[in-house]
N, C-alpha and C positions, 0 to 999 in steps of 0.2 A: 504493500500500500504506500502511496506517495504522500509524504507529510506536507503540511501547508507551506513550510519554509522552502521546500524544493520546487514549488509551483512557479514562483517568479523566476527562479534560475532557469527552469525549462522554457518558460515563455521568452526569456531573453535569448536563450540559445536558438530557439526557433526563429526569432526575428533576425538574429545575426545570420543564420543560414539563409533566410529569405533575401536579405540584402545581397549576399554573395550570388545566390542562384538567379535572382532577378537581373542583376547586372550582367551575368553570363548569358541569360536569355536574350537580353537586348543585343549583346555582341553577336550571338548566334543569328538572330533575326537579320541584323545588318549585313552579316557575311553572306547569308542566303540571298539577300537582295542584290548585293554588290557583285557576287559571283555570276548571277544570271545576267545582270546588265553589262558586265565585262564581255560576256559572250556575244551579246547583242551589239556591243560597240564595234566588234570586228566587221560588222556589216554597214556601219555608218558611211555615208549619209543615208538616212531613211526619212520617210514621211513622218510628220508629227504624230499621226494616228497610230502608226506602227510602234513608235517609241512609247507612247502613252498606254497602248494596249498591253505591252510587255511589262511596263511599270506597274500597272494595276494587278496583273497576274502575280508578279514577284512580290508586290506589297502584301497581297493576300497570303501568299505562302510564308512570308517573313512573319506576319502577324500570327499565323497559325503556330509557327515554331516558338514564338514568344509565349503564347497562351498555353501551349502544351507543357512548357517548362517552368513558367513563373507561378508563384503563389503568394498569397497575402499582399497582393498589389491592389488593396481595396480602394485606393484613390486614383488608380490608373496612372501613377507617376512614371512607371517604366514603359507603359504603353505609349504615353505621351513622348517619352524619350526616343522610342523606336520611330514613332511617327515623324518627329522632327528630324531625326537622322536620315530617314528615307527621303523626306522632302528635300533636304540639303543635297543628298546624293543625286536625286532626280534632276534638280536644277543644274548640277554640274554636268550630267550626261546630256541634258538639253543643249547646254552651251557647246559641248564637244560636238554634238551632232550638227549644230548650226555652223560651227567652224569648218567641219568636214564638208558640209554643203557649200559653204562659201568658197573653199579651196577648189572643189570640183568645178563649180561654176566659173571661177576665175581661170582655171586651166582650159575649160572649153572655149571661153571667150578669147583667151590668149592664142589658142590654136587656130580658131576661126579668123581672127584678125591679123594673123601673121602676114598674109599677102598685103593687106592694107598698110601695115607697118612698113613693109619694104617699099611700097609705092610712095609713102610719105617721105621716106629717106631719100628716094631717088627724085623726088619732086614731080612725080607723075600727075599730081592733082594741081600743080602750080601752072596751069594752062587755061586759056579761055574755055569755059564749059567744065572746068575741073570740079566745080561744086556739085554738078549733076552726077559726075562719075563717083565722087566720094559718097554722095547720098545713096546712090544705087548699091555701092559696095556695103555701106552700113546697113541698108535694109536687108540685104542677103545674109549678112552676119546675124542680125536679130532673128530673122526667120529660121535659120539653121539652129541657132541657140535655143529657141523656143522648143524645137523638136528634140534636141539632144539633152538639154537640161531637164526637160519634163516638168515635174512638180516638186522639186526640192524646196526645203524650207527657206532657202536664201536665193531662190531663182530671181525673184523680182527685185530684191534689194541689191543684188550684185549687178543686175542689168542696169538699174538706175545709176549706180556709181560709174559703170562703163560708159553710159550715154553722156553723163556729165563730163567725163574726161574727154570724150570724143567731141563734145560740144565746143571745147576750146579750140581744137584743131579745125573743126567745121567752120567756126567763126572766122578764123584766119584765112581759110581757103575762100570763104564767101566774100570777104572784103577784098581779096586779091583778084577775084574773078572779074576781069574787065569786060566780059561779055554781057554782064548784067548791069542794068541801070540802077541808080541809087534807090529809086522807088521800088524796084523789083527786089533789091537786097533787103529792104525793110519788110517786104511781104515774107521773104524767106526766113528772116529772123523771127517773125511772129509765129510762123508755122513751126519753126524749130522749138520755140518755147512751148508750143502746144504738145509736141512730141515728149518733151521732158516732163511737162505737167501730167500728161496721160500716164507716163511711167511712174511718176511719184504717187499718183492715185492708185495704180496697180499695187505698188509696194505697200501702201497703207492698208489697202483692202486685204492683202495677203496676211499682214500682221493682225488685222481684225479677225479674220477667219481662224488664225492660229490661236488667238486669245480665247475665242469661243470654244475651240476644241479643248483647251486647257481647263476652261470652266466646266465643261461637260465631264472631263476626266476627273476633276476634283469632286464633282457631285457623285459620280459613280463610286469613287474610292471611299467617300464618306458613307454611302449606303452600305458598301461591303463591310466597312469597319463596324457599323452599327449592327449588322447582321451577325458578324462574328462575336461581338460582345454579348449580344442577347443569347446566342447559342452557348457561350461559355457560362453566362449567368444561369441559364436553365440547367446546364450540366452540373454546376456547383451546387445549386439548390437541390437537385435530385440526389446527389451524393450526400449532402447534409441531412436530408430527410431520411435516407436509407440508414445512415449512421445513427441517427436519433432513434429510428425504429428498432435497430439492433440493440441499442443500449436499453430501450424501454422493455423489449422482450426479455433481456437478461435480468432486469430488475423484477419483472413480473414472475419469472421462474424462481428468483431468489425469494420473493415474497411468498409464493406458493409453498416453497420448501419450509419457510419459517412457520407458516400456518399448519403444515402437516406435522411439524414437531411441537406444536402447541405454543409457539412464541407469539402470542397475539399482540403484545405490546410492541415487540420489534417489527411485526408485520404492519402495525398502524404507523410506526415511524417511517417505514419504507413507503407507505402510501403518501405520506407528506413529502418525502424526498422525490417521489415520482411526479407529484403535482408541481413541486418547485422546478424539477427538471423540464417539465412541459412548458412552464411559464418562461424559463430562461431560453429554452430552445425557440419558442415563438418570438421572443424579443430579439434573439440573435438573427432570426430569419428576416424580421422587419428591418433591423439595422443593416443587414447585407443588401436588402432591396433598396434602402435609402442611399447607401454608398454607391450602388450600381447606377441609380438614377442620377446621382450627382456626377458620376463619371461620364455618363451619356450627355448630360447637360454641358459639361466642360468640353467634350469632344465636338458637340454641335456648335458651341461658342467659337472654338478655333476654326471650324469649318466656315461659319458665318463671316468671321474676320477675313479669311482668305478669299471668300467669294466677294465680299464687299470691296476688297482691294482690287480684284480683277474687274469687277463691275465699274468701278471708278475709271480704271484704265480703259475699259471698253467704251465708256461714255466719252472720255477725253479724245480717244481715237476717232470715234464717230463724229464728234463735233469738228475735229480737224479736217476730216474728209468732207463734211457738209459745207464747211466754210471755204473750201477751195473752189476756184472758178472751174467750171466743167469745160473740157475741150470738146470739139465736135465729135470725138469718138473716144470710147474707153480703151481702145486698143492702139498702142503706140505703133504697131506694124501698119495699121490702116492709115494712121495719120502720116506715116512715112510715105505710104503709097500715094496719098493725095498730094503730098509735097512733091513727089517725083513727077506726077502728072502735071502739076502746075509748072514745074521747072521745064518740062519737055515742051509745053505750049509756049513758054517764054523764049526758050532757046531755039525752038524749031526742031529739036531732036525728037527721037522716039525711043521708048524703052523696049528692049528686046523681050520677046516672050520667053 
């Protein structure tokens, strides 16, 4: 029989063990997540949906690993630690995927614009009508880039930077092209601004779509965490009830044995003990439920904070897009085509099919 003096010692020992085991459970969960994401990283760059999908799957697995190993995490401290660690890692992998996408897009543009670079060095565009030739080559580069780059997370952003760089060269060629009148050059400048504006809008709209995907991923992740927490709570309550039932059955057998031996007084005391046990067990169940609901509330609060931050970003991006003057087309390639048609009519040239 355990004396009353030994009970606090045992409780302290259990709490010390819980601290060690829960910290190890967080470490294991993070390792599970990181190991899976490192494998995915070998395939970067990927679409945001692909990265988010794997993140959710691995996050679920990591949380399961934590819940399987952790105990006495009544306030969800270690679950929060795992959640924060996973979010930090996820952000890092998103940045790495973006960088991989940017490098791939830059390499594609560098390869496609190689001939243009050589022509610039040789002065091939420094001739009457050179601006038309430059614009035709630029349109071809953009068209091929759209096909080769497909839907990477930095496709529009990288193209915007490329067009801004080429705009400097384009302006120099335009101003030096003596085949164009000053009025015609002004028209070309305005049309070129429309190209850059169209691409800037494309970039902002892509970022807007990606933010919406992140918001949806956060919503699904929170739903999954809630589901896992409720399942764990149900399992813990079931085990707690089963343990209480076994303890009560043992006491009932002990009471029956006392009655058989004629120890009525002891049997009556046993009845009082059983009633006290029922009351304490009921209170413990209520306390567990209260702590669980508090944990759920805290998780939902963190989720709401994350969502509100992304919603503010979404609203700011939307306002930025709406405040921008709209070009005649949302497609930079189409604006370039209109530009070339206008140039051809001015110079008397024709664009090859």
